[in-house]
N, C-alpha and C positions, 0 to 999 in steps of 0.2 A: 749381790753375791761377792764374797771376798775373793780378791784376785782377778775379778772380771772387770774391774774399773779400767777404763781406757784413758790414756793421757792424750788430750787433744791440743795441748799447748805446743806451739811451733816455734822454730827459729831460736832466737836468743832467749825466749821465755820457756823453752821446753824443759830445761833442767832446773829444778828447784834449787835456790840458793838460800840457805838459812843464815843470812847475814843481816846485821843491823842496817837499816835504811833511814834516809832523811836525817833529821837532827840526831837520832839515836846513834848514827854512825860516827858523828863528830867526836864523841867521847871515847871511842874505841881505839885501842892501839893496833889492833889487827886490821888488815886490809878489808875494806868493805865490799870487795868484789872479786870474783873468780871467773876467769874466762871460760865460758861453756865450751865443751868439746865440739868440734865441727861435725855437721851432719854427714853420715856416710853417703857415698855416691848412690848406692842402691840398697834399699831395705825391703827384703822379701816379706818380712813380717807385716809390713803395712798393708799388703794386698789382702791379708786375712783379717784386718781390723775394721770394725764398723766405723770407727772415728775417721778413718781415711776416706771412706765413701761419703760420710756425712759432711766432711769438710769440702769435698768436691761439689756436693749438692748445694752447700751454702754459697760457694763461689758462682755456681750456675744461677741461682736465684738472685743473688746480689747484682750480677752483671745484667741479668734480664730486667730487673727493676730499674737499674741505672739507665739502660738504653730506652726503656719505655717512657720514663718521666722526662729525660733530657730531650729526646727526639720530639715528643709531644710539645714541649716548650718551644723548640725550634720551629715546629710547624705553625704554632700559634703566632709567632713573630713573622714568619714568612708570608702568611696569607693576608696579613693586614696591609692596606695601601699606605698607611702612615705608621712609621716606627714609634711616633709619640703616643699612639693609641695602644701600644703593647708594652710589655716589660723591657723590650729592647735588648741590646747586647748585655747590659748589666744584669737583666733578669735571666738571660741564658747562662751567663757565668755563675750566677747564684744557684741556678738549677743544678748545674754540674757539681759545683763545690758543695752545695748543701746535701745532695744525694750521697756524695762520697763520704761526707762527715757522718751522716746517719747510718749508711751501710757498713762503714768500717767499725763504727761503734757496735752495731748489731752482730757482726760476724767475726770480730777480732778473737773472741773466745772459742770459736768453732774452727775456723780455718786460718786465722791470722789476718783476715780482712784485706786480701790483696786486691781483688777486683780489677787487676791490670796485669797482663803478661809481662810488661816491662819491669814492674815491681817484682813479680815472681822470678823472672830471669836474673835480676840483680841480686836477689836474696839467694838464689841458687849458686851464683858465682862466688858469693861471700860465704858459702857453705853453711847457710842458715836452714836449708831444707834439702832433702835428697832429690836426685834426678827423677825418681819415680813420682814423687809428689809434685814436683815442678811441672812435669809433662802433663800429669793428670789435671792439675789446676788450669794450665793454659788451654787445654782442650775444652774443659767445662766453661771457662770464661768466654771462649769464642762461640761455643754453642749457645750460651745464655744471651750473648749479644745478638746473634742471628735471630733467635726467637723473639727477643724484645723488639727489634726493628720490624720483624715480620708481623707482630701483633699490631703495631702502629699502622703499618701499611694496610692491614686488614680492615681497619676502621674506616679510612678514607683513602682509597687507592688513588683517585684522581688528584686530590690535593697533595698526597705524599709524593707522587711522581712529578707533579708540576712544581713543587717547592724544593726539589733537590733531594728529598728523602733523608735529610740530615747527614748525607754523605760528605766527607771531607774532600775539598778540591782547592787548588791554588786560585785565589781570586784575581780578577783582572788588575794589571798594574804590577804584579809580582811574578818573579820567575820561580822555577822549581828549586833553584839554588836558595832563593830567599825563604821558600817554604821549608826546605830541609834544615836550614840554619835556625829558623824560628822553632821548629819542632825539636831539634837537638837541645837547644837551650831550655825550652819548656819542659821536656822530659827530664832533663838534668835537675831542674828545680824540684820537680815532684819526687824523683827517686832520692835525691839528697835529703829532702824533708822527711821522707819515710824512714830512711836509715837513722837520721838524727832523732826523730820522735820516738823510735822504738829501740834505741840503743840500750843494751842491757846494763852497761856501766852507769849511764844516767839514771836508769830505773832503780839501780841499787842505791845510789847516793841521794836521789830526790824522789820521794815516794809519790809525788804528784804527777810525775812524768807519764806513767802508763795510763792514768786516768784521762789526761789531756791530749793524748796522742792523736785521736781522730780530728781534733780541732785544727791544729796546724796543717795536717794533711789536706783536709777539706778546703782550708783557706788558701793553700798553695794552688790547688786546682782552680779555685775561683780567680786568683790573680793571673795565672797563666792564661786562662780563657779570655780575660779582659784584654790581654796583650796580643794574643794570636788569632782570635776569631776573625779580625779583619784581613788576616793574611791567608790562613788555610782553613778556618773554621775550627781549628784546634783538634789535633788528633794525638794527644799525648798518651792515649790508651789504645794500643794496637787492636785489641778486641773490639772496642767501640768503632774504630775506623773500618775494620774488616766486616763486622756485622752489617753496618749501614751500606757498605759498598756492595756486599752480596745481595742484599734485598733490593737496593736501588738499581743495581746492575746496568750501569751506563758506562760507556767506554772511557769518558774523561775522568770519571771517579776512579775507575780501575787503574788507569795510567798514573794518576797522581798518587794513588795508594801504594802501588808497587814501587814507584821511583823514590818516594819520600819516606813513607812510614816503615817499610820493611828495613831499609838501610838505617834509618834513625834508631830503630828498636835495638839492633845489635850494637851499633856504635856507642850509644849513650850508656847502655848497661855495662859494656866492657870498660868504657872510660871511667865510669863511676867506681867500678870495682878496683881499678888501678889506683884511683885517688883514695879510696877507702883504705886500701892496704898501706899506702904511703902515710896516711894520717895515723893509722894504727901503729906502724913501726915507729914513727916519730914520738907518739904518745908513750910507747913502751920504753924507749930510751930515756925520756924525760922523767918518768915515774919510777924507774928502777935504778 
């Protein structure tokens, strides 16, 4: 029906730009890019749009599947007496990174493929989506994570509770300060990669960038997990950490979650926003 079509494109890709891209832009005298307008703080029209709720459902399903697959992989490694008989840390890292790659690819056209409250919060600070959508996404992501961890616990409750439930905690030999530092750097790597891979200016000038965006994001998740699994188990996704902590429900997991992951979430998103604005202003003065 004409006029009923709903725009589900989000953030920098929400506003269509009829500009030459890739090699076609090199022969044009006009600028190949126009800065999209910032998203409003509150959009009441979104609440009456089916695409708004469809995007939230996509975030719920994606986070549910992410927790389901990743925690099952962790359980498989934890129950084995020999790490050589399992996929090991490398396999766990591939599980997290591979699922992010697949899920971002599947949901990018529906919700933007956030699957992480830290990513959603960073995009909100950069005015890539409204507060209404950001809050809805974060709620759905956390609910999906809780359900995903709950399903894994329902399969084998004894093994789940005995193996730590996939919950993040600071490992012996490290302090909470070490864990906080590792999580801040890890989350920065992820959010920085997300912003770089989905930057609208790069999308306008290089037509291959939007197609390849899920690959560097998933690879960043893989590399960060390789580095920080021995320290905290890696909790660069606050929804993933919260869901596992709620279902596992042990005091040490809750203590580490509150003291590390909540503080990290706000710090790194705000820090990256400041850095992003600085780079944007510098780029503006150099190109104008």
